[in-house]
N, C-alpha and C positions, 0 to 999 in steps of 0.2 A: 354485680352482686353486693349487696349492703352488708358491711362488716358487723359481726356480731360482737356485743360487748362480751368482755371476760367476767370471770367470777368477782374479781375485785370492784369492777364497775357495777356489776349487779348488786353486791352487798352494799356499796356506797348508795345506790338509789334506793334500795330498801330501807338503809338506815335513815336516810333523809325524809323519806315518806312517814316513817314511824315517828320520828322527832317532830316533824310538822303535825301530825295527829295528836300528839301529846301537848303540844304547844298550843293547839286550837282548843282541843276539849279538856285539858286537864284543869283549868281554872272552874270548869262546871261541875267537877266531881265532888260529891259530898259524902261525909261518913254519917251513917244513920244509926243511933242507938235506942233501942228500945227495952221493955220490959224483959223480953225474952231472947235478947241478944241484939244483933244489928247486922250491918252490911253496907253497902255504898249505893249510891244513886247519883243522877245526873240532873242538874238543873235544865228544866225543859222549856221554860218560858220566862219572859223577863219579871212577870210578876211573882216568881219563886215556886211555880209548880215544879215538883221533882218526880222524875220517873224512876222507879225501882221495881225489884220483884216482889211479889206478894208474900213470900216467906220472910223478907226482910221486916215487915211492919205487921205481920200477922199477930192478932191479938195485942198489938201495941197501942195503948191509949196514951202513954207517956212517951213521946218520941223527943229526941234531941238531934238536931242536925249540926254538924261541924263542917264549915268551909275549909277550903284550902289555907286561907290565911288565919287559921285557927279560931275565928268567932263562931261561938255556938248559939243556938237559938231553939226554942221549943217549935214543934211542927205538929200539925193535925193529920191524921189519915182520913183521905176522902175517897 
């Protein structure tokens, strides 16, 4: 019979998985500000393509993207 992990072991494994995901993906998360509000996105390609929801950039011609290091830049909706 294979021993079953206890709740503490399961929670530790879950916490480790979440921490690993945040450490891996976190630097690619960006803040997007537009004329109608904003939201978040994820850097999707090395050349700067960002994936986000349509409502975040809807009607936004003047978009600003802020990286996790605080660097901001203008962005175009494509």
